[in-house]
C-alpha positions in Angstrom: 149.4 -25.5 69.2 150.5 -29.1 69.7 152.2 -31.2 67.1 150.0 -33.5 64.9 151.0 -37.2 65.4 151.6 -39.0 62.1 150.2 -42.5 61.5 153.2 -43.7 59.4 156.4 -42.7 57.7 155.9 -42.2 53.9 159.7 -42.7 53.5 159.3 -46.4 54.3 161.3 -46.4 57.5 160.6 -49.0 60.1 157.7 -48.5 62.5 158.5 -47.2 66.0 159.5 -49.5 68.7 156.7 -50.8 71.0 156.0 -48.4 73.8 157.9 -45.6 72.1 156.2 -42.3 71.5 155.0 -41.8 67.9 157.1 -39.5 65.7 155.8 -35.9 65.7 156.3 -33.3 63.1 156.5 -29.8 64.6 154.0 -27.6 62.7 156.5 -24.9 62.6 158.2 -27.0 60.0 155.1 -28.5 58.5 154.2 -28.2 54.9 150.7 -28.4 53.4 151.5 -31.9 52.3 152.2 -32.9 55.9 149.0 -31.2 57.1 147.1 -33.1 54.4 148.8 -36.3 55.4 147.7 -35.7 59.0 144.1 -34.8 58.2 143.2 -36.6 55.0 145.4 -39.3 53.4 145.8 -38.6 49.7 144.7 -42.1 48.8 141.3 -41.5 50.3 141.7 -44.6 52.4 142.7 -45.0 56.0 146.3 -46.2 56.3 147.2 -49.1 58.5 148.1 -48.3 62.1 150.5 -50.5 63.9 148.8 -52.5 66.6 151.0 -51.1 69.4 149.6 -47.6 68.5 146.0 -48.6 68.7 146.6 -49.0 72.4 147.1 -45.3 72.6 143.8 -43.4 73.1 145.3 -40.5 71.2 146.2 -42.7 68.3 142.7 -44.2 68.2 141.2 -40.7 68.3 143.3 -39.6 65.4 142.5 -42.6 63.5 138.8 -42.1 63.9 139.1 -38.4 63.1 140.9 -39.1 59.9 138.3 -41.8 59.0 135.5 -39.3 59.6 137.2 -36.7 57.4 137.8 -39.2 54.5 134.4 -41.0 54.7 132.2 -38.1 55.7 129.2 -37.3 53.7 130.1 -33.6 54.2 132.4 -32.2 51.5 135.8 -31.2 53.0 138.9 -29.8 51.3 142.4 -28.7 52.3 143.6 -25.7 50.3 147.0 -24.1 50.2 147.6 -20.5 51.1 147.9 -19.8 47.4 144.4 -21.2 46.9 145.2 -24.5 45.2 143.4 -27.7 46.2 145.7 -30.0 48.2 143.2 -32.7 49.2 139.4 -33.4 48.9 137.3 -36.2 50.3 134.9 -38.2 48.2 131.9 -36.0 49.1 133.8 -32.9 47.9 134.8 -34.6 44.6 131.1 -35.6 44.0 130.0 -32.1 44.8 132.4 -30.4 42.4 132.1 -33.1 39.8 135.9 -33.8 39.6 138.3 -36.4 40.9 140.7 -35.6 43.7 143.6 -35.7 41.1 141.7 -33.2 38.9 141.0 -30.9 41.8 144.7 -31.0 42.9 145.7 -29.6 39.6 143.3 -26.6 40.0 142.9 -23.5 42.2 139.6 -22.4 43.7 139.6 -19.6 41.2 139.7 -22.0 38.3 136.4 -23.5 39.5 134.7 -20.4 40.8 131.9 -18.6 39.0 133.4 -15.5 37.3 131.2 -13.2 39.3 132.5 -14.8 42.6 136.2 -14.8 41.9 136.9 -11.3 43.3 134.9 -11.8 46.5 136.4 -15.2 47.2 139.9 -13.8 46.8 139.2 -10.9 49.0 137.7 -13.2 51.7 140.8 -15.4 51.7 143.1 -12.4 51.9 141.1 -11.1 54.9 141.7 -14.4 56.6 145.4 -14.5 55.7 146.0 -10.9 56.9 144.5 -11.8 60.3 141.5 -9.6 60.1 139.3 -12.7 60.6 140.2 -16.3 61.6 137.6 -17.9 59.4 134.7 -16.9 57.1 131.5 -18.4 55.9 129.9 -17.5 52.6 127.8 -18.9 49.7 129.8 -19.3 46.6 129.1 -20.6 43.1 131.4 -23.2 41.5 131.4 -24.5 37.9 131.2 -28.2 37.2 132.9 -29.7 34.1 129.4 -30.1 32.5 128.8 -26.4 32.8 126.3 -26.6 35.6 126.6 -24.3 38.6 126.7 -25.6 42.2 125.9 -23.3 45.1 128.0 -24.0 48.1 127.8 -22.8 51.7 131.5 -22.8 52.6 133.0 -22.5 56.0 136.7 -21.8 55.7 139.2 -21.9 58.5 142.9 -20.8 58.4 145.4 -23.4 59.6 148.5 -22.1 61.5 151.8 -23.7 62.6 153.1 -23.4 66.1 154.7 -20.1 65.2 151.5 -18.7 63.9 152.3 -18.9 60.3 149.5 -19.8 57.9 150.0 -23.2 56.2 146.6 -23.6 54.5 142.9 -23.6 54.7 140.4 -26.2 55.8 137.0 -25.9 54.1 133.7 -27.6 54.9 131.1 -27.3 52.2 127.3 -27.8 52.1 125.5 -28.1 48.8 122.9 -25.3 48.8 121.9 -25.7 45.2 118.6 -27.3 45.7 117.6 -25.0 48.5 118.6 -21.9 46.6 116.9 -23.1 43.4 113.8 -23.9 45.4 113.9 -20.4 47.0 114.4 -18.8 43.7 111.5 -20.7 42.2 109.4 -19.8 45.2 110.4 -16.2 44.8 109.6 -16.2 41.1 106.2 -17.9 41.9 105.5 -15.3 44.5 106.4 -12.5 42.1 104.3 -14.1 39.4 101.4 -14.3 41.9 101.9 -10.8 43.0 102.0 -9.5 39.5 98.9 -11.5 38.6 97.0 -10.2 41.6 98.1 -6.6 40.9 96.9 -6.9 37.2 93.4 -7.8 38.4 90.8 -5.1 38.0 88.9 -6.4 41.0 90.2 -6.0 44.6 91.8 -9.1 46.2 93.1 -9.6 49.8 94.5 -12.4 51.8 93.2 -12.6 55.4 94.1 -14.5 58.5 91.4 -15.1 61.2 91.7 -13.6 64.7 90.3 -15.9 67.4 89.3 -15.3 71.0 90.4 -17.4 73.9 87.7 -19.9 73.1 89.0 -20.3 69.5 86.0 -18.5 67.9 86.8 -16.3 65.0 86.1 -12.7 66.0 87.9 -10.8 63.3 90.4 -11.0 60.4 93.7 -9.3 59.7 95.0 -8.3 56.3 98.2 -10.1 55.3 98.3 -9.2 51.6 96.4 -7.0 49.2 96.6 -6.1 45.5 96.6 -2.6 44.1 92.9 -2.6 43.4 92.1 -3.5 47.1 94.4 -0.7 48.3 92.7 1.8 46.0 89.2 0.6 47.0 90.0 1.2 50.7 91.9 4.4 50.1 95.1 3.1 51.7 98.6 2.3 50.7 99.8 -1.3 50.8 101.8 -0.7 54.0 98.8 1.0 55.6 96.4 -1.8 54.7 98.5 -4.9 55.6 98.3 -5.6 59.3 95.0 -3.8 59.8 92.0 -5.6 61.2 89.0 -6.1 59.0 86.4 -4.8 61.5 88.5 -1.7 62.4 88.5 -0.8 58.7 85.0 -2.0 57.8 82.8 -2.3 60.8 79.9 -3.1 58.6 81.3 -6.6 58.1 80.5 -7.5 61.6 77.6 -10.0 61.9 76.4 -11.8 58.8 79.5 -11.2 56.6 82.0 -12.1 59.3 80.1 -15.2 60.0 80.2 -16.1 56.3 83.9 -15.7 56.2 84.4 -17.7 59.4 82.4 -20.6 57.9 84.7 -20.7 54.9 87.7 -21.2 57.4 85.9 -23.7 59.6 84.2 -25.8 56.9 86.5 -25.3 53.8 83.4 -24.6 51.7 84.0 -21.7 49.3 81.8 -18.6 49.5 80.0 -17.2 46.5 77.3 -14.5 46.9 76.1 -12.1 44.3 74.4 -8.7 44.6 75.1 -8.6 48.3 74.0 -5.2 49.8 76.6 -3.4 51.8 76.6 0.1 53.3 80.0 1.8 52.9 81.7 3.6 55.8 80.5 6.9 54.2 76.9 5.7 54.3 76.5 5.1 50.6 74.7 1.9 49.7 76.3 -0.6 47.4 76.0 -4.1 46.0 78.9 -6.5 45.7 79.7 -10.0 44.3 81.9 -11.8 46.9 84.1 -14.8 46.5 86.2 -16.4 49.3 88.2 -19.7 49.5 90.2 -21.2 52.3 94.0 -21.4 51.7 96.1 -23.7 53.8 95.1 -24.3 57.4 94.0 -20.8 58.3 94.1 -18.4 55.4 91.2 -16.7 53.4 91.6 -15.6 49.8 88.9 -13.0 49.2 87.9 -11.0 46.2 85.0 -8.8 45.4 83.5 -6.8 42.6 81.5 -3.6 43.0 78.3 -4.3 41.0 76.4 -1.3 42.3 76.0 0.3 38.8 75.0 -2.9 37.2 72.6 -3.7 40.1 70.9 -0.3 39.8 70.8 -0.6 36.0 69.0 -4.0 36.4 66.6 -2.5 38.8 66.0 0.4 36.4 65.4 -2.0 33.5 63.2 -4.2 35.6 61.2 -1.2 36.6 61.0 0.0 33.1 59.7 -3.4 32.0 56.9 -3.1 34.6 56.3 0.6 34.5 54.1 2.7 32.2 56.3 5.2 30.5 53.7 8.0 30.3 52.3 8.0 33.8 55.0 6.3 35.9 52.4 3.8 37.2 52.7 0.1 36.9 51.9 -1.4 33.5 50.1 -4.7 32.9 53.3 -6.7 33.7 53.8 -4.7 36.9 50.2 -5.3 37.9 50.6 -9.0 37.4 53.8 -9.0 39.5 52.0 -7.1 42.2 49.2 -9.6 42.2 51.6 -12.5 42.4 53.6 -11.0 45.3 50.4 -10.2 47.1 49.2 -13.8 46.7 52.6 -15.1 48.0 52.6 -12.8 51.0 49.0 -13.5 52.0 48.8 -17.2 51.1 46.5 -18.9 53.7 45.1 -15.5 54.8 41.3 -14.9 55.1 41.7 -11.5 53.6 39.8 -10.7 50.4 40.9 -8.8 47.4 39.2 -5.9 45.6 39.9 -5.1 42.0 38.7 -1.8 40.5 38.7 -1.4 36.7 38.6 2.3 35.7 38.0 3.9 32.4 38.5 7.6 31.8 35.4 9.0 30.0 35.7 11.3 26.9 39.4 10.8 26.1 38.7 10.6 22.4 37.1 14.1 22.4 40.0 15.5 24.3 42.5 14.1 21.9 40.5 15.3 18.9 39.9 18.8 20.2 43.0 19.6 22.1 45.6 17.2 20.6 47.4 14.2 22.0 49.9 16.2 24.1 46.9 17.6 26.0 45.4 14.1 26.3 48.7 12.8 27.6 48.8 15.5 30.2 45.2 14.7 31.3 46.2 11.0 31.7 49.2 11.9 33.9 47.0 14.2 36.0 44.3 11.5 36.4 47.0 8.9 37.3 48.5 11.1 40.0 45.0 11.7 41.5 44.1 8.0 41.6 47.5 7.1 43.2 46.9 9.9 45.8 43.8 8.2 47.1 45.4 4.8 47.7 47.3 3.2 50.6 51.0 2.4 50.2 50.0 -1.3 50.1 47.7 -0.8 47.1 48.7 -0.9 43.5 47.4 1.2 40.6 48.3 0.3 37.0 47.6 1.8 33.6 46.8 -1.0 31.1 46.9 1.3 28.1 44.9 4.0 26.5 42.5 5.4 29.1 42.1 2.3 31.3 43.4 1.9 34.9 43.2 -0.9 37.4 43.4 -0.7 41.2 44.4 -3.7 43.3 43.6 -3.4 47.0 43.9 -6.2 49.6 42.0 -6.1 52.9 39.0 -4.3 51.5 36.9 -7.3 51.8 33.3 -6.0 51.5 31.5 -4.7 48.5 30.5 -1.6 50.4 34.1 -0.8 51.3 35.2 -1.3 47.7 32.3 1.0 46.6 33.5 3.6 49.1 37.0 3.5 47.6 35.5 3.8 44.1 33.6 6.9 45.1 36.8 8.4 46.7 38.7 7.8 43.4 35.9 9.3 41.3 35.7 12.4 43.5 39.5 13.0 43.2 39.4 12.5 39.4 36.5 14.8 38.7 38.3 17.9 39.9 38.8 20.5 37.1 41.9 20.3 35.0 43.4 23.2 33.0 44.6 22.2 29.6 45.7 24.7 26.9 43.7 27.5 28.4 40.6 25.4 28.8 39.0 23.8 31.8 38.2 20.1 31.6 36.2 18.2 34.2 37.1 14.6 33.7 34.8 11.8 34.7 35.6 8.1 35.2 33.6 4.9 35.1 34.5 2.1 37.5 33.8 -1.6 37.7 34.3 -3.6 40.9 35.1 -7.2 41.7 35.7 -8.6 45.2 36.9 -12.1 45.9 39.1 -14.2 48.2 42.8 -14.6 47.6 42.3 -18.1 46.2 40.4 -16.6 43.3 42.7 -16.3 40.3 43.6 -12.6 39.6 42.6 -12.7 36.0 39.2 -14.0 37.0 38.6 -11.0 39.2 40.0 -8.7 36.6 37.6 -9.9 34.0 34.7 -9.7 36.4 35.6 -6.0 37.2 35.9 -5.3 33.4 32.5 -6.9 32.7 30.9 -4.7 35.4 32.6 -1.6 34.0 31.2 -2.3 30.5 27.7 -2.9 32.0 27.8 0.4 33.9 28.9 2.3 30.8 26.2 0.7 28.8 23.7 1.7 31.4 25.0 5.3 31.4 25.7 5.8 27.7 23.8 3.1 25.9 25.3 1.7 22.7 27.1 4.9 22.0 29.2 4.7 25.2 33.0 4.3 25.1 34.2 0.7 24.6 37.7 -0.6 24.7 39.5 -1.1 21.5 
């Protein structure tokens, strides 16, 4: 290793003669003070260099090197082999929160975080023993105000010509903001993960898979909470990295297009009671929510609402169903008429309404009891329903009254034929409590076009029923309550 030229004699001796070689101090006899003097002047300022030396390219290079070290925005320190600070530039002083004079009265251990002292000492010893020539590590140092600064330090051992260590040269980078930001990001990530895992509903984060033309053809799982893993019957490691359509091929088509639209347009997805057939073939209903995250991410959550959906269907059916017979009740009949009108709006079809009244129900209830009367009503209801098409509707309005709604039977004769068919089915014998009952039924008919209000046709059929019963039974015939 060559000698380090000095820029001046601190003893105050006269400058070298013009043209003479600058004085050199062999590093074999150099002290830390001399190394510092050569690398960073203690004053923190560049010392004057005689004009005759500036003619030397080597002298100019050294001058610029020392200027860079002193004025560099990168913190630099020279440390003795015992670990004491010998010199520090302004950037290092600002980083550690101390003046150069304060630093020179301290060792690195005095400033180190207690938890880093042992590792720092061990690293320096490794360098001194020759195991490594330098090391780089992140250390924590304490400022006078008690704050902690995180430093990425690169430390190199300086040797003299005879290979003896004379000190360390350290370059430091303030990593505090980066590490604090990373810690906060990690804490935020942990908080998000904990929040997602605490959700009862499944949640996944997906990334689109595009074909060569840029069209979204699939999604890949990047993250999932515990509920999503359990829903799919997979561990977290098994689910992450899988493709959506490999796992759930039923999402191909409509659902995949919905998810793709969220990515392409940024408009969130919100659909409720969406039917979906699971891989095992079982039907289900789900509430789905999806939002775009960043440039190309999809945050997706869903709730299995199958039980609630089926319950709603059950309650809706109960609200429109006669409990005794299982037929539609008055509300169910009105719903059927409304649906029929919506489906056939503008059609030339006509609608037939048959109003039925079971004869002699009072006598059955009085002689055999109401349980037997209920059984008779259930039997008659089944027989009426058995004569109808799947598109027809039969309802029990209460007591012994029934109504049949049939579209496409657009002539009075066809409606009369249907009435005869129903009457024949009803009048077959029924065994009740050891007795044989032959029920009979009276029927009123009304036929009109679909533009005719349903309640008008219903009243017309009811009026005809009453007229027929009056013709058959006179004033003693059965009347509605």
